[in-house]
C-alpha positions, 0 to 999 in steps of 0.5 A: 039534831040536839035532843030535847031535855024535859024539865021534870024537877022543881024547886020552890023557895020563899024570900022576902020582897027585898031579896026578890028585888035584888035577884030580879035586878041581877037577872035583868042586868045580865039580860036573862030571865030569873029562872036561868039566873037562879039556876045558873048561880045555884049550880055554880055554888053547889059545884063549888061545895061538891068539889070542896067535899072531895078535896082533902087539904093538907098543910105542908107539915101535914102532907110531909108527915103523911108521905113520911108515914106512907114511905116508912117500913113500919110494922103494923100495930097489934090493933091494926093486925086485929082490924085486918083479921076482923075485916077478912073474917078470921 
């Protein structure tokens, strides 16, 4: 038996008559109520935004430079050494 989810949160938006009419027509075209249509589309858009924020996109050139820097046997700069010491509390 599936647990019943209680809706505890509410959002409110203001829109003009034309905007409401378009949204109503879209929901009706899909055979769902307005709240379901809005919630579904807002969640989809929000998920895309959150996912984009979690990704770092690099060009091929930038990626190759990044990988090269990681793979290099470079000594830390004096500034990096000082930053590490400050981080460690020395």
